[in-house]
Backbone bond lengths (Angstrom), bond angles and torsions (degrees), N, CA, C in turn:
res aa  C-N    CA-C-N  psi(-1)  N-CA   C-N-CA  omega(-1)  CA-C   N-CA-C  phi
1 X - - - 1.443 - - 1.523 111.96 -
2 X 1.298 118.62 -29.91 1.458 121.10 -177.67 1.523 111.73 -79.56
3 X 1.304 117.17 -8.74 1.458 121.93 -177.61 1.531 110.59 -69.07
4 X 1.328 116.28 136.90 1.458 121.62 174.45 1.514 107.74 -88.11
5 X 1.329 116.13 131.09 1.454 119.43 178.41 1.511 109.50 -140.18
6 X 1.334 117.01 149.61 1.461 119.46 178.06 1.525 110.95 -68.61
7 X 1.319 115.39 156.98 1.455 120.54 -179.88 1.516 109.63 -151.99
8 X 1.316 115.52 166.38 1.459 122.78 174.18 1.522 106.87 -112.22
9 X 1.325 116.78 124.33 1.466 120.59 176.65 1.521 107.53 -77.10
10 X 1.328 116.92 124.49 1.461 121.21 -177.78 1.528 112.95 -113.16
11 X 1.326 117.84 -9.32 1.464 119.33 177.11 1.525 109.11 -73.74
12 X 1.322 115.45 153.64 1.461 121.74 -176.84 1.526 111.93 -69.59
13 X 1.330 116.15 146.08 1.463 121.59 178.97 1.526 111.51 -56.32
14 X 1.338 117.02 -36.17 1.466 121.09 179.92 1.532 111.23 -61.04
15 X 1.309 117.20 -40.01 1.470 121.56 176.64 1.519 110.66 -72.00
16 X 1.318 115.82 -43.63 1.467 120.67 -177.31 1.517 112.11 -60.00
17 X 1.324 116.87 -30.38 1.464 121.07 -179.17 1.529 112.32 -69.36
18 X 1.335 117.40 -22.34 1.464 120.88 -173.61 1.525 114.98 -113.55
19 X 1.299 117.00 -17.51 1.467 120.45 -176.69 1.524 111.09 -104.97
20 X 1.310 116.14 160.11 1.468 120.45 177.21 1.532 111.51 -92.93
21 X 1.335 115.71 6.29 1.458 121.34 -179.80 1.532 109.64 -127.19
22 X 1.326 115.15 162.39 1.466 122.64 173.07 1.524 108.18 -134.67
23 X 1.324 115.88 153.60 1.462 121.36 175.76 1.519 106.89 -97.93
24 X 1.321 116.31 130.06 1.463 121.30 -175.16 1.522 112.02 -132.14
25 X 1.308 114.18 157.22 1.461 122.65 166.65 1.519 106.04 -112.67
26 X 1.326 118.45 121.31 1.461 120.01 179.20 1.522 111.34 -70.20
27 X 1.325 115.64 160.23 1.459 122.41 173.49 1.522 108.57 -107.29
28 X 1.314 115.03 151.29 1.454 120.72 175.45 1.521 109.11 -134.01
29 X 1.315 116.17 150.61 1.462 120.53 175.50 1.530 110.99 -92.95
30 X 1.324 116.83 -4.62 1.461 121.27 175.00 1.521 107.56 -82.66
31 X 1.321 116.48 112.90 1.455 122.07 -172.80 1.538 110.43 -93.05
32 X 1.329 114.50 132.43 1.468 122.21 177.46 1.529 108.21 -125.13
33 X 1.322 118.79 81.77 1.462 121.30 -172.21 1.537 114.45 -60.12
34 X 1.296 118.53 -22.08 1.470 120.49 -177.58 1.526 113.38 -94.85
35 X 1.321 117.90 -5.27 1.460 120.76 -179.22 1.519 109.37 -80.38
36 X 1.312 117.85 119.19 1.463 122.78 -179.79 1.515 112.08 -72.12
37 X 1.331 117.88 -15.12 1.465 121.24 -177.62 1.518 112.99 -91.19
38 X 1.308 118.21 8.28 1.461 122.67 -178.51 1.527 109.86 -121.75
39 X 1.332 115.54 154.83 1.453 121.69 -177.93 1.529 108.52 -130.31
40 X 1.321 117.06 117.69 1.461 122.12 -177.40 1.522 111.02 -77.74
41 X 1.349 115.83 135.91 1.460 122.53 178.05 1.525 109.26 -145.70
42 X 1.309 115.95 176.64 1.467 123.11 168.10 1.523 106.67 -110.47
43 X 1.318 116.92 132.39 1.460 122.06 178.38 1.520 107.76 -132.69
44 X 1.312 116.31 120.77 1.459 121.74 -178.50 1.532 110.67 53.37
45 X 1.349 115.89 38.02 1.460 121.46 177.04 1.514 115.40 79.85
46 X 1.333 117.40 4.32 1.471 120.80 -178.85 1.521 110.11 -116.79
47 X 1.317 116.38 150.68 1.461 120.87 174.76 1.519 109.12 -70.30
48 X 1.324 115.39 138.92 1.461 120.79 -179.78 1.522 108.60 -152.53
49 X 1.311 115.67 168.97 1.457 122.03 173.95 1.515 109.23 -127.00
50 X 1.330 115.67 137.08 1.458 121.12 170.17 1.516 106.00 -81.45
51 X 1.340 116.53 135.79 1.465 122.05 -175.24 1.535 111.23 -112.67
52 X 1.330 118.86 77.57 1.462 119.32 178.94 1.527 112.80 -66.48
53 X 1.324 117.21 -16.19 1.461 120.82 175.38 1.533 111.39 -77.30
54 X 1.341 117.07 -3.11 1.467 122.46 178.42 1.534 110.90 -118.30
55 X 1.328 117.37 25.57 1.459 122.67 -175.50 1.525 110.66 -55.47
56 X 1.351 115.72 144.31 1.467 120.29 -179.86 1.518 110.96 -156.98
57 X 1.313 115.95 163.87 1.454 123.13 176.00 1.521 107.72 -106.75
58 X 1.343 115.46 130.94 1.461 120.07 -179.62 1.523 109.73 -131.19
59 X 1.302 116.38 160.22 1.453 122.26 175.60 1.528 109.59 -71.25
60 X 1.330 116.52 141.21 1.462 120.38 176.10 1.529 111.38 -59.41
61 X 1.318 116.82 -25.81 1.470 120.21 -179.46 1.532 111.98 -64.45
62 X 1.323 117.44 -18.36 1.471 120.85 178.55 1.521 112.78 -82.88
63 X 1.334 116.84 -12.30 1.464 120.21 -179.26 1.522 110.03 -75.92
64 X 1.318 115.49 140.36 1.459 120.57 178.08 1.523 108.66 -114.96
65 X 1.304 118.26 -121.18 1.462 120.58 -175.58 1.528 112.26 -85.20
66 X 1.322 115.48 150.58 1.459 121.55 175.13 1.523 107.96 -82.69
67 X 1.339 116.00 126.15 1.461 120.70 -177.03 1.514 112.98 -94.93
68 X 1.323 117.94 -19.04 1.455 119.84 -178.07 1.508 111.47 165.62
69 X 1.319 114.65 -164.97 1.449 122.19 -178.41 1.518 107.98 -140.01
70 X 1.328 116.86 142.91 1.457 120.77 177.45 1.519 110.30 -69.19
71 X 1.325 116.28 148.10 1.457 119.96 172.72 1.528 108.20 -69.28
72 X 1.331 118.17 157.54 1.468 119.56 176.87 1.533 112.36 -55.77
73 X 1.327 117.46 -38.07 1.466 121.17 179.61 1.532 110.79 -64.93
74 X 1.324 116.93 -46.24 1.466 120.86 179.49 1.520 110.90 -66.10
75 X 1.321 116.95 -39.68 1.460 121.72 177.81 1.528 110.59 -60.86
76 X 1.329 117.02 -44.42 1.469 121.32 178.67 1.520 110.75 -63.96
77 X 1.323 116.98 -40.54 1.470 120.60 179.01 1.525 110.80 -66.07
78 X 1.330 117.58 -39.49 1.460 120.79 177.64 1.528 110.44 -65.10
79 X 1.328 116.96 -42.48 1.468 120.86 177.54 1.529 110.61 -60.00
80 X 1.320 116.84 -43.22 1.467 121.35 178.29 1.535 110.47 -62.33
81 X 1.313 115.47 -45.46 1.457 120.33 -178.29 1.532 111.33 -65.09
82 X 1.334 117.66 -40.90 1.465 120.65 176.80 1.528 110.94 -62.57
83 X 1.336 116.64 -39.93 1.461 120.55 176.26 1.517 111.86 -62.78
84 X 1.308 115.95 -41.52 1.466 121.36 179.00 1.532 111.14 -63.63
85 X 1.316 115.75 -38.96 1.467 119.93 -177.07 1.533 113.33 -78.68
86 X 1.352 117.10 -36.89 1.455 119.05 -167.88 1.521 115.88 -121.31
87 X 1.316 119.67 -14.90 1.462 120.39 179.78 1.525 109.80 -75.36
88 X 1.322 114.78 149.74 1.469 118.33 179.97 1.512 111.38 -95.81
């Protein structure tokens, strides 16, 4: 739990502006190419997977440096995947 790991903030900017928390999907360097619940990306020049199946809410105080931004294509794919996992 004390480990620092990169993540993708998935909560809306409108919420983030007013709350002391953000909703994130953590990244992992353990690649699972056959898992439909993961999304492969490059982060800081390394292969990684976004883990929307591990979504969580964290305090903004835990955030450190911004490493980058998702491409529009990756962002759309993540939105689709989150809908598939959590929409009713």
